[in-house]
Backbone as CSV, one residue per row, in Angstrom:
resi,resn,N_x,N_y,N_z,CA_x,CA_y,CA_z,C_x,C_y,C_z
1,MET,-8.355,-16.025,22.597,-7.988,-14.949,23.493,-7.288,-13.855,22.684
2,PRO,-7.713,-12.615,22.842,-7.048,-11.532,22.129,-5.626,-11.334,22.645
3,ILE,-4.770,-10.889,21.765,-3.381,-10.639,22.134,-3.298,-9.216,22.678
4,THR,-2.955,-9.111,23.966,-2.860,-7.797,24.602,-1.509,-7.574,25.270
5,THR,-0.691,-8.634,25.356,0.626,-8.513,25.973,1.633,-9.305,25.138
6,VAL,2.903,-9.028,25.374,3.965,-9.783,24.697,3.882,-11.258,25.102
7,ALA,3.501,-11.530,26.346,3.353,-12.924,26.794,2.265,-13.641,25.991
8,HIS,1.139,-12.949,25.732,0.079,-13.544,24.909,0.589,-13.831,23.498
9,LEU,1.334,-12.881,22.932,1.879,-13.081,21.589,2.839,-14.259,21.581
10,SER,3.665,-14.365,22.595,4.601,-15.480,22.702,3.847,-16.815,22.713
11,GLU,2.796,-16.894,23.528,1.989,-18.122,23.585,1.393,-18.446,22.217
12,ARG,0.854,-17.423,21.557,0.235,-17.635,20.255,1.256,-18.141,19.244
13,LEU,2.430,-17.514,19.208,3.444,-17.929,18.242,3.927,-19.345,18.518
14,ARG,4.062,-19.694,19.781,4.493,-21.056,20.127,3.446,-22.093,19.733
15,SER,2.183,-21.697,19.667,1.120,-22.646,19.328,0.949,-22.855,17.826
16,LEU,1.603,-22.011,17.015,1.469,-22.133,15.567,2.239,-23.331,15.036
17,SER,1.686,-23.966,14.024,2.403,-25.001,13.280,3.138,-24.323,12.127
18,VAL,4.125,-25.003,11.559,4.867,-24.444,10.433,3.882,-24.051,9.332
19,GLY,4.032,-22.822,8.846,3.175,-22.304,7.786,1.970,-21.531,8.294
20,GLN,1.617,-21.701,9.562,0.493,-20.941,10.113,0.933,-19.522,10.423
21,ARG,-0.037,-18.652,10.528,0.241,-17.230,10.757,-0.753,-16.626,11.720
22,THR,-0.337,-15.515,12.290,-1.243,-14.710,13.112,-0.966,-13.245,12.786
23,ALA,-2.011,-12.466,12.711,-1.892,-11.061,12.340,-2.189,-10.166,13.538
24,LEU,-1.472,-9.058,13.605,-1.722,-8.037,14.626,-2.033,-6.722,13.931
25,PRO,-3.149,-6.099,14.264,-3.387,-4.756,13.735,-2.315,-3.801,14.265
26,TYR,-2.047,-2.767,13.516,-1.040,-1.790,13.929,-1.292,-1.269,15.339
27,SER,-2.544,-1.120,15.752,-2.836,-0.585,17.086,-2.306,-1.507,18.182
28,VAL,-2.424,-2.819,17.992,-1.907,-3.785,18.970,-0.383,-3.851,18.876
29,TYR,0.129,-3.876,17.655,1.578,-3.886,17.427,2.240,-2.713,18.156
30,ALA,1.618,-1.537,18.107,2.181,-0.336,18.751,2.230,-0.489,20.271
31,VAL,1.274,-1.195,20.848,1.276,-1.427,22.295,2.388,-2.403,22.673
32,LEU,2.573,-3.449,21.858,3.566,-4.480,22.162,4.988,-4.069,21.811
33,PHE,5.136,-3.288,20.742,6.453,-2.849,20.268,6.404,-1.340,20.016
34,PRO,6.383,-0.549,21.112,6.229,0.897,20.962,7.427,1.531,20.251
35,PRO,7.180,2.557,19.521,5.900,3.225,19.292,5.117,2.652,18.107
36,GLY,5.530,1.529,17.569,4.812,0.914,16.449,5.361,1.352,15.105
37,GLU,4.580,1.138,14.075,4.995,1.508,12.719,4.964,3.006,12.559
38,PRO,5.927,3.568,11.895,7.042,3.005,11.127,8.384,3.077,11.851
39,ASP,8.417,2.960,13.155,9.641,3.112,13.932,10.619,1.954,13.723
40,ASP,11.875,2.282,13.397,12.891,1.246,13.174,13.184,0.438,14.428
41,GLY,13.197,1.095,15.589,13.447,0.377,16.838,12.364,-0.659,17.116
42,ALA,11.112,-0.295,16.844,10.000,-1.235,17.023,10.156,-2.407,16.061
43,ARG,10.561,-2.117,14.846,10.753,-3.183,13.847,11.854,-4.142,14.273
44,VAL,12.971,-3.605,14.733,14.082,-4.459,15.170,13.623,-5.371,16.308
45,ALA,12.922,-4.795,17.282,12.432,-5.586,18.412,11.453,-6.665,17.947
46,ALA,10.533,-6.310,17.066,9.524,-7.271,16.598,10.144,-8.360,15.732
47,PHE,11.069,-7.992,14.846,11.733,-9.006,14.017,12.534,-9.971,14.888
48,GLY,13.217,-9.444,15.904,13.965,-10.303,16.823,13.046,-11.234,17.595
49,PHE,11.920,-10.702,18.057,10.939,-11.500,18.784,10.411,-12.624,17.887
50,ALA,10.108,-12.282,16.649,9.630,-13.295,15.693,10.672,-14.389,15.514
51,ARG,11.912,-13.998,15.292,12.995,-14.965,15.072,13.157,-15.891,16.277
52,GLU,13.075,-15.333,17.483,13.191,-16.142,18.702,12.086,-17.191,18.814
53,HIS,10.990,-16.979,18.094,9.859,-17.897,18.138,9.739,-18.734,16.858
54,GLY,10.800,-18.756,16.049,10.789,-19.557,14.829,9.911,-18.987,13.738
55,CYS,9.692,-17.671,13.797,8.796,-17.016,12.848,9.525,-15.930,12.057
56,VAL,8.865,-15.502,11.007,9.261,-14.284,10.304,8.093,-13.319,10.440
57,MET,8.375,-12.053,10.238,7.332,-11.045,10.342,7.216,-10.301,9.034
58,GLU,6.008,-10.093,8.597,5.707,-9.334,7.384,4.934,-8.087,7.763
59,ASN,5.380,-6.943,7.283,4.630,-5.706,7.464,3.673,-5.571,6.285
60,GLN,2.405,-5.345,6.563,1.402,-5.191,5.511,0.716,-3.835,5.673
61,PRO,1.390,-2.770,5.168,0.859,-1.412,5.365,-0.550,-1.214,4.808
62,ARG,-0.847,-1.803,3.677,-2.192,-1.618,3.097,-3.279,-2.140,4.023
63,ALA,-2.997,-3.263,4.698,-3.962,-3.853,5.633,-3.811,-3.284,7.044
64,GLN,-2.789,-2.413,7.239,-2.519,-1.826,8.552,-2.313,-2.902,9.617
65,GLN,-1.450,-3.892,9.265,-1.175,-4.990,10.186,0.213,-5.557,9.945
66,VAL,0.685,-6.292,10.931,1.888,-7.097,10.775,1.464,-8.558,10.947
67,VAL,2.135,-9.436,10.225,1.795,-10.852,10.258,3.029,-11.643,10.666
68,PHE,2.862,-12.521,11.645,3.917,-13.425,12.086,3.624,-14.793,11.477
69,ILE,4.625,-15.373,10.799,4.457,-16.647,10.114,5.473,-17.636,10.668
70,ARG,4.991,-18.787,11.131,5.886,-19.818,11.683,6.644,-20.474,10.537
71,LYS,7.972,-20.465,10.614,8.822,-21.010,9.565,9.544,-22.288,9.971
72,ILE,9.812,-22.454,11.260,10.508,-23.667,11.703,9.762,-24.273,12.881
73,ALA,9.859,-25.600,12.988,9.114,-26.318,14.023,9.609,-25.978,15.422
74,SER,10.922,-25.921,15.611,11.484,-25.629,16.924,12.326,-24.365,16.840
75,PRO,11.932,-23.322,17.551,12.730,-22.099,17.543,14.133,-22.376,18.080
76,PRO,15.094,-21.584,17.641,16.461,-21.768,18.139,16.544,-21.512,19.635
77,VAL,17.405,-22.249,20.291,17.640,-22.038,21.718,18.471,-20.777,21.845
78,GLY,18.135,-19.941,22.830,18.835,-18.668,23.016,20.338,-18.819,23.025
79,ARG,21.004,-18.048,22.195,22.459,-18.062,22.139,23.015,-17.080,23.144
80,GLY,23.936,-17.547,23.934,24.622,-16.669,24.872,23.777,-16.244,26.062
81,LYS,22.653,-16.881,26.268,21.794,-16.515,27.408,22.035,-17.430,28.567
């Protein structure tokens, strides 16, 4: 299923095993985290979203994509929520 919403991205990230990755073209990234690259606010939101899902995010400007990589098996439970 293509990723078209933040909910879809959340599902995809939760389904990844440690070390697996999923890539989003800049066009999709801009829809999910407006206004997209190179906006600092979009980056902060996307990095936070990745962290909440046990992932890190890599910006790959040459490929015009961002990549989410699963780093831990169980994402941290929300602090203060």
